[in-house]
N, C-alpha and C positions, 0 to 999 in steps of 0.2 A: 471623582467622576465615575459614573457607573452606567448611566444610560448614554450610549455613544452614538457617534455620527454614522450610523449604518441602519439599514432597514430592519425593523423589528416585526414580531408576529402581527402587530396591529396594522401593518402596512400592506397586508396581502389581500388581493381581491378574492371575494367568495360570496357569501350570502348577504343580503341587505340587513343593516342594523336597524333596530326599532327607533322610532322617532323619540327625541328627548322630551317631547311634550305629551306622550301617550298617558292615559289615565293611570293613576296609582291605585293600589288596593285599599282595603278598609283602613280606617285610622289606626295607627299603632298605639301600643300602651307603654313601651319602654324605649329608651334611646337606641338600643340594639335593633329593635324592630323598625324604628324610623330609618336607620341606615339600610337595613336589609331590604326594605321595599324599593330602594333606589338602585339595587344591584342589577345592572343590565349592561349589555355590551356598549362600549363607547371608546372613543380615541383617548390616547394618553397625552396628546397635545405637546409633543416635542417640537412641533411646528404648527403654523396655521398659514395657509391651508395644509391639511395633513397629507402625508406621502401618497395615499391612494389617488389623489387628485393631480399629481404631477403627470404631464402628458408625454406619452410615447410618440404621439402624432403631432407634435408641435409644428405650427406653420413656419414657413421661411421667415415671416415677419417676427414671430416670437423668438425664433432662434437668433435672429439678428439683434433683437432687443436684449436677449440674454448675453450675447457676445459683447455688446456695447457696455452693458452694466459691468461685466467683468473687467473690461479694458479701462474703464473710468473709475474703478473702485479706489478709495483712498484710506479706508479705515485700517487700523492695525490688524494683523493676521492672527488667526487661530488655525492650526494645522492638525488634522486627524489622520492617522495611518492605521488602516485595518489589516490585521493579519488573520486570515481565515482558518488557519490550521490548528488542529488539536491532535494529541497522540491517541486519545480514545474519546468516545462520545458519552456524555452524561445524558441519561434518558429524559431529563427535564428540559434539555436545551432547545431553545427556539431561535437561536442565532444562525447566521449564515456561516457555516463552518465546513471544513473538509477534514476527514480523519486521515492522518498520514504519520508514519514513523520515520520516513526517509527525510532526514534533515537537508539532503541535497536539494529537495524541492524549494527550500527556503533561499538557497543561493540565487536561483533564477528569479524567485518572487521579489527578492530585494533588488535585483538588477532592474526588474520591471517597475518597481516603485520609484526608483531613482529616475528611470526614463519618464515616468508619469510626472514627476516633479518638474522636469524640464519642459514637458508639453504644457503643463499648467502655467509655468512661469512665462511662457510665450503668450498667454491669454490675459494675465492680470499681473500688476506689479508685485514682485517678490521682494522689493527693497524696503517694504514697510516693516516696522518692528514686529517680530514674532513674539507675541505676549503669552501664547498658550500652545503647547504641544501635547497631544494625547495619543497614546497607543492603545488600541482595543482589539477585540477579536470575537471568536477564536481565542487563541492563547498567544499574545505577543511574545512571551518568553519561550514559546515553542521554537522560535528561531535560535540557531546556534549563536552563542555569544558574539563571535566575530562578525556574523552577518547583522545582528542587531546593532552592534557598534558602527559598522560600515554605513548603515542606513541613517543613524542619528548624525553621524559626521557629514554625510551628504546633505542632510537637511540644514545643518549648521552652516555649511559653506554657501548655501543658496539663499539664505534669509538673513535679515538684519537682527542683531541681538537686542532684545528689550531689557531695560534695567530691572523691571519688576516682572519677571516671567514665571509662569507655572508650567512645569514639565511633569506630566502625569502618565502613569503606565498601569495597565491591568496586569496583575500577577496571579497565576495559579500557584499557590504555595508548594504544590507537589512538583513543579517544573523547575525550581531554582535551588541552587545551593549557595553557600556563603560567597563563593567567588562570583557567581552571577549577580547576586545582590550588590556586591562591592562594585562591579562594573557599572550597574545602573546608577549608583551614587556618583561614580567617577564621571559618567557621561552628563551629569547635571540634573537628573530627575529628583524632584523635591516633593512629589506627592505620589502615593502608592495606593492602589485599590486592590485589595485581596479578595478573590472569589472564594467564599467558604460555603455558603448556603445552609449547612447544618453540620453538627458534629456528632449526632447520634449514629451509632454503628448500624442499627437496623434500617434507619432511613437512608443512610449512605449506600448500604448494600442494595436496597431496592432501586435506587436511581443510578447504580453502576458507577459510583465514585468512591474509590478507596482513599480515605483521608482521615487523619487523626489530628488532635489538637497540638501534638508535638511539632508537626510540620508547619502548622499555622504560626505557632509561637516562634519558631526559629526564623521564619521569614519576616515577621513583624518586628522582632528584636533587632534584625539586621539594619533597619532604617534609622535606628537610634532615636533622636529627638524629633525627627521629621514627622509631619502629620501623615496619617494613613486612614484609609476607609476600609470597612469590611462589609461585604455583601452577604445578606442572609435571604432566605426564601421561605415563605409559608405556603401551605396548601399541598405539601408533598405526602406521599404514602407513609403511613405509620407515625406521622407527627401527632403528638398529643400536647395538651397544655403543659404537662410535666416535662416531656422531653424538650420542648421548645424553650421552656424557662431555663432548663439546665444548659442548653446550648448558649443562650444569651448570657447567662451568668459567666460561662467560660470565656466568651468573647469580650465581655466587659472587663475582665481581668487583664486583657491585653492592652487596654487603654486607647481604643481608636478615637480619633477626633470626629469621625462621621461614621454612620452606619446606614446602609440601604436595606430596606425591608420590602422585597419584591414579592408580590403574589404570583405563584406559579401560573403561567398561562398555558392551558391545555389546548393545543391547536393541532390535533392529529391529522386534520385535513391538509395541513401544510407540512407538518413534521411527523411522518408516519412512525418513526421510532418511539414517539411518545405513547403509542398504543401499548408498549411494554409495561407502562406504569399501571394500566387499568387492571391487570391481574392482581396487583397488590391492594387495589382499592384507593380511591382518592377522597379526601374530605368533601362533604357536600357544602352547599353555600353557607349553611348555618355554622358548621364546624370551621370553615375558613374564616368567617367573620369573628368567631370566638378566638381563633388563633391570632388574628391581627390585633384585635382589641386588647388581648392579654399581653402581647408583645409590646404594643404601644404603651400600655400602662407600666410595664416593667422598665422600659427605656426612659420614659418621663420620670419615673420614680428614681432612676439612677442619675438624674440631673441633665439629661439630654433634652433638646428642644425639637419639636416636630417641624420638619421642613417639607413643605409641599405635600405630595401624595405618598411618598415612599421613603423619605430620608429623615434622619435624626442627626443632630450635631450638638457639640458642646456649646454652651452659651457664648463663649468667646471665639468660636469658629467664624470665619468670614461669611459663611452662608447664614448663620443665625443673626449676625450683626446686620447684614443686608436685609434680611426679612423684617427685622424690627424697624428698619428705616424705610420700608416699603420699596426696596430697590433690588429685590431678588428677581432673577430672570431665568427662563427655561429655554433650552434649545436641544439640538440632537445629541449633545454631549451631557445632557442632564441639567441640573441646577447650577447656575453660575452667577458670579458677581461682575462679569465682564460682558455685558450685553452689546457693547459697541464694536465687537470684533467681526470681521468677515471670516467665516469658517470655510476653509478649503479642505476637502476630504480626498484622501488617496486610498487606493486599493479597491478590491471588489466590494460592492454594495455600499460604498461610502456615499454620503449625501452632503453636498456643499450648500451653504447659505451665504451668498455673496451679493451685496448691494441690491437687495430687493428681489433676488432670484433664488430658485432652488434647482439643483441639478443632481440626479441620482445615477451613480455608476452601475454598469452591468454587474450582475450577481454571480456570473460564472467566469472562472479564471480564463478559459480560452477566448471567450467573447471580449472580455476586458483587455486581454493581451493583444488580440487582433487589432483593436482600435489603436493601441500604442504602436504597433508595427506600422500603422499607416500615419503615425505622427499626429493622431487626433485624440481628444479627450474621450474617455470611455462612457460618456453620458448616454443613457438609454431613455431617461425621462427628464422633463424639466418644466418649470413654471416661472413666468414673469409676473410677479404679483401686481394687483391693481391697487389704487388708493383705498378702495373699500376693504380689500384683503388686509392691507396694512393697518387700517383702523381697527378692524375686528381682531387682528392678531394682537394689537396692543391691549385690548380689553381682555382677551382670553389669557394672555401671558401674565397680566396683572393678577387675574384670578388664580391662575395656577401657581404663581410664585408667592404672592403676597396676600391672597384671600380677600382682596378688596380692590375696588376700582374707584378712583377719584374722578367723578364726572366732569368737574370743571377743568382738571388738567388734561383729560382726554379731549374734551371739547375745544380747549384752546390750542392744543397740539395739532388737531386735524380740522379745525374750523367748522365744527358742527355743534348743534344744540343736542346734547346727549339724550335728554329725555324725549325729544321729538324724534331723533334719528332711530332710537332704539325703543320706541313706544310699544311695539308688538312684543319684543323680547322681555321688557320689564313686566308686561302683563303675564307672560308665561312663567315668571318667577313666583306667582301667587302660591302654588303648592309648597314651594320651599319656604316662603315667608310663613305660611300657616303652620308648618312643621317646626318652626323656630330655627331653621337652618340658614336663612338669609334675612338680613335687614336692609331695607332701602329707605334712604333719607333724601333730602334735597341735594345733598352733596356727594353721597357715596352709595355704592352697593357693596355690602360686606358680608362675609360668611361668619357664622358663629363657630365656636370651637367644635361643636358637633357637625356643623355644616361643612367644615374643612374636609371631612371624610368623604363628602360627595361632591367635591369641587369639579370633578370631571363632568358630572351631570349638569352642574350649573354652567360650565363652559360650553356644553353642547347647545344650550339655549341660544348662544350668540354665534353658532357655527352655521353660516349661510350655505356651506358646501355639503353639509351632512345629508345623506340620502341621495347624493348625485352620483355615487359610484357603487358598484357591487362589492362593498367592503365588509369584512367580518372582523369584529373587534373583541378584545378581551373584556371581561366584566369590570365594571367601574369600582366595585367593592370586593 
C-alpha cells in the first residue's frame, strides 16, 4: 500500500485543468511520441468524484444523508491512521506533514487518535470485521515505539478481528532499528511499505534525504519472509537512465513483492519547499518519459507485472492475480483486492469512503483537535454520491485497475444501456482508438499495452465532474 487515504497534491484547488477532449498535436511516429502527446494535467483517480469536488458547504440535507449512510453501513472495515510527523523534510515531498523532532508531540497525537476512534465508533458500527489496517504519513514510525504500540492496541480493542486480515505500515528505513521492526511484527503487521525513492548519493543529496542501501537492506531483512513493497520515484534532479537502472538493480536484489514507481509531482504553488529542487534542475517531460519507460522495461524484464498506473508486482502477488481476473480495485489506499470494505480514516487529512459517501478530515492539527474536543468528527468536506456518480466510478475504477470495461456487466449492475448512456464519451475515444491505445467492441472498452500508460487520460473522458472546480493536477505521464 503506497497511495494512502489522505489528500494528495492532486487534491488541491488552483488553476483549471485542460479538458480531456482538447485537440492533440500532429500524428506521432514512435510509441514514445504517442504517449508524450497525451502528457497533460489530470486526476490520479483514487476516488470518483475526486477530492476537489467534496463540499465544504454541504447542506444540512446532505450532512444528514452522510450521517445516515455511516450509521447504516454494514460492510467489513478498513481503517487508516495518518501520522503527519517527519523528523526532517525531503524536498520532493507533497504530502501533508509536519517537521518535528520532539517525540512528545506523538504522545498527545496518539491520545487524540484514540479519541477520534471513539467519536467515529459512535457514528458507524465498529463491531464489523477489521480486514485491513494501514498506517501512513508522514512517517508512522516517527512515533515512539510505545506510542505506536498503544495506538495499535487501542484499535485492536475497539474492532472485531478478521480471520484474513492485512495490517500494513509505511516505514522510513532510516527511522527504525531491529527492535522497532520486531515490535511491528509482534503487533501483527504482515505487509510493509518502505519509502526509498532513490539510492544514488547525488540524487539523495539534492532532495535532502540522507539514505544508503545498507539501511534499506537491514529494514527489509527484518521482515523475514513477509511480503513488502518498495517505493521509488522518477523525475528527481540528477537522475539519469544509468543512475536509475543502478538503483532499481539494487532494489531488486532485496526481493520486494511489489514496487511503486511514482512520478515526482512538482507542485511548488502548494509546497513551497519544492522550489529548492529547481536550482538543481528537473528533468523535462521528454526525460521524465524516458526514465519511466526505461524503469518499466527493467522491471518487466525482471519478471514483474505492471499494475495500474504506477505499481509492479510479482506474478503470484495478490494484485497481479486480481488484475488477471479483472478484479483489481483502486481507492485512497492505492490498489487493492478488497473493494468491498468501508474505509474509515483517522488523523489529519484522512479521507473516509463509507457506504457511498466521502468525508475529508481537517488538514491542520489544531483544527482537527478542536473538533475532537467538541466530540465531533473532524470532517471539513464531504460528498454523498449520486447513482450517476456510482455508475461512472465503476467505469473509471475498472479502467484504472483492469484497463478494460465490460459493457454488459456495467449495464446489468446499474440498469443502463452502456452504449446509449455513454454515447458521447465513446465518441470522444476516437483519438485513442486511432492511436492504437483503445479498442472498442460490442462488449468491451479495453486499453492496449501502450494505452495502459495513458489510462488517466481515458478515465478523464468519463469524468462528468472534470472542469467543475478550480483544481490543478499532476501530469498524466
